[in-house]
C-alpha positions as CSV (number, residue, x, y, z in Angstrom):
1,M,10.3,5.9,7.6
2,I,8.3,6.4,4.5
3,T,5.6,9.0,4.9
4,E,2.5,9.9,3.0
5,T,-0.4,12.2,3.5
6,G,-4.0,10.9,3.5
7,R,-7.5,11.8,4.4
8,V,-9.4,10.2,7.2
9,V,-12.5,8.3,6.0
10,A,-13.4,6.4,9.2
11,V,-12.5,6.6,12.9
12,E,-12.4,3.6,15.1
13,T,-11.3,3.3,18.8
14,D,-7.8,2.0,18.1
15,C,-7.2,3.0,14.4
16,L,-8.1,5.2,11.5
17,W,-9.1,4.3,8.0
18,V,-7.2,6.6,5.7
19,E,-7.6,7.2,2.0
20,T,-4.5,7.9,0.0
21,I,-4.1,8.7,-3.7
22,R,-0.9,7.6,-5.3
23,R,0.4,10.6,-7.2
24,S,3.4,12.2,-5.6
25,T,6.1,9.7,-6.6
26,C,4.9,8.6,-10.0
27,N,5.3,12.1,-11.6
28,S,8.9,12.5,-10.4
29,C,10.2,8.9,-11.2
30,S,12.3,8.4,-14.3
31,A,11.0,4.9,-14.8
32,Q,7.3,5.7,-15.0
33,K,6.9,4.6,-18.6
34,A,8.2,1.1,-17.8
35,C,6.9,0.8,-14.2
36,G,3.8,-1.3,-13.4
37,H,2.5,1.3,-11.0
38,G,2.9,4.1,-13.5
39,L,1.0,2.1,-16.1
40,M,-1.8,1.3,-13.6
41,N,-2.1,5.0,-12.7
42,K,-2.6,5.8,-16.3
43,A,-5.1,3.1,-16.7
44,M,-7.0,4.0,-13.6
45,P,-6.1,7.6,-12.8
46,G,-6.7,8.9,-9.2
47,R,-7.2,5.4,-7.8
48,Q,-7.9,5.6,-4.1
49,H,-6.5,3.3,-1.5
50,H,-7.9,2.8,2.0
51,L,-5.5,1.8,4.7
52,R,-6.1,0.8,8.3
53,V,-3.7,2.9,10.2
54,S,-2.7,2.4,13.9
55,L,-3.1,5.5,16.1
56,N,0.2,4.8,17.9
57,G,-1.1,5.7,21.3
58,Q,-3.0,8.8,20.2
59,A,-6.6,9.4,21.2
60,A,-9.2,8.7,18.5
61,S,-11.2,11.6,19.7
62,G,-8.6,14.0,18.2
63,F,-9.4,13.0,14.7
64,K,-12.6,13.4,12.6
65,L,-13.7,12.6,9.1
66,D,-11.9,14.5,6.3
67,D,-8.9,15.4,8.5
68,E,-5.6,15.2,6.7
69,V,-3.0,13.1,8.5
70,D,0.6,12.1,7.9
71,I,1.1,8.4,8.0
72,S,4.3,6.4,8.0
73,I,5.6,2.8,7.5
74,P,9.1,1.6,8.3
75,E,11.4,1.1,5.3
76,Q,12.2,-2.5,6.4
77,A,8.6,-3.4,6.2
78,L,8.3,-2.1,2.7
79,V,11.6,-3.9,1.6
80,T,10.6,-7.2,3.2
81,G,7.1,-7.0,1.7
82,A,8.5,-6.3,-1.8
83,L,11.0,-9.2,-1.6
84,V,8.3,-11.6,-0.5
85,V,5.8,-10.4,-3.0
86,Y,8.1,-10.2,-6.1
87,L,10.9,-12.6,-5.4
88,L,9.3,-15.6,-3.7
89,P,6.9,-16.5,-6.6
90,L,9.6,-15.9,-9.2
91,L,12.1,-18.2,-7.4
92,L,9.5,-20.9,-6.8
93,M,8.4,-20.7,-10.5
94,L,12.0,-21.2,-11.6
95,A,12.5,-24.1,-9.1
96,G,9.2,-25.7,-10.2
97,G,10.2,-25.6,-13.8
98,L,13.7,-27.0,-13.1
99,I,12.4,-29.8,-10.8
100,A,9.7,-30.8,-13.4
101,A,12.3,-30.8,-16.2
102,Q,14.6,-33.2,-14.1
103,F,11.9,-35.8,-13.5
104,M,9.7,-35.5,-16.6
105,V,10.6,-35.1,-20.3
106,G,9.3,-32.3,-22.4
107,D,8.6,-28.6,-22.4
108,V,5.0,-29.1,-21.3
109,A,6.2,-30.7,-18.1
110,A,8.6,-27.8,-17.4
111,A,5.8,-25.3,-18.1
112,A,3.4,-27.2,-15.8
113,G,6.1,-27.3,-13.1
114,S,6.6,-23.5,-13.5
115,V,2.9,-22.8,-13.2
116,A,2.7,-25.0,-10.1
117,G,5.7,-23.3,-8.5
118,F,4.3,-19.9,-9.2
119,G,1.0,-20.9,-7.7
120,L,2.8,-22.2,-4.6
121,G,4.7,-18.9,-4.4
122,L,1.4,-16.9,-4.5
123,A,-0.1,-19.1,-1.8
124,L,3.0,-18.5,0.4
125,V,2.7,-14.8,-0.2
126,R,-0.9,-14.9,1.0
127,Y,0.1,-17.0,4.0
128,H,2.9,-14.5,4.9
129,A,0.5,-11.6,4.6
130,R,-1.9,-13.3,7.0
131,L,1.0,-14.0,9.5
132,T,2.3,-10.4,9.4
133,S,-1.0,-8.6,9.3
134,S,-1.1,-8.3,13.1
135,H,2.6,-7.5,13.7
136,K,3.0,-3.9,14.7
137,Q,6.3,-3.5,12.8
138,F,4.5,-4.0,9.5
139,Q,1.5,-1.6,10.2
140,P,1.3,2.0,9.1
141,T,1.0,4.4,11.9
142,V,-0.3,8.0,12.3
143,L,2.5,10.5,12.7
144,A,0.4,13.6,13.2
145,K,-2.7,15.5,12.1
146,N,-1.7,17.7,9.2
147,S,-1.9,21.3,10.4
148,Q,-2.6,22.4,6.8
149,S,-6.0,20.7,6.9
150,V,-8.6,23.1,5.7
151,E,-11.9,23.2,7.6
152,A,-14.9,23.0,5.3
153,L,-16.5,26.4,5.0
154,D,-20.2,26.8,5.9
155,P,-21.7,28.8,3.0
156,L,-23.9,30.6,5.5
157,D,-21.0,31.8,7.7
158,Y,-18.7,32.8,4.9
159,S,-18.1,36.5,4.6
160,P,-15.3,38.0,2.6
161,G,-12.9,40.3,4.3
162,P,-13.1,44.1,4.0
163,Q,-13.1,45.2,0.4
164,S,-10.6,47.8,-0.6
């Protein structure tokens, strides 16, 4: 399981909407200068992501706005998603270029076949995402409410401890 901490931004009867900020892994990765995520973080620092997270049998009444929660997603879901998103369009782009080059003469035909194959790959990625969006094995789930959540202080009730 891959885990991340997020902040609850909405509570529904069967799920939570959780806001995550991608920051923990990018700072420790050795490939951050060449990685697309690292470059996107530099271009749009502190970008927030909202995820619909299943409660996994927990009561929605136990959560409120601004609670910190630990969420998880199975590794297999992440690996499968990465293969579909990155590999499928690439393979179809190469296949489209090769097929077009076999039946038509010229580099323009091969380029057009590659573009068509890439477009087909993107359409299949979207179709796969729609098919798997309701499967429980691909959904992030709430592990627990983070016990380190800090309650917001009411400025009227705040009183410092005894001064020494």
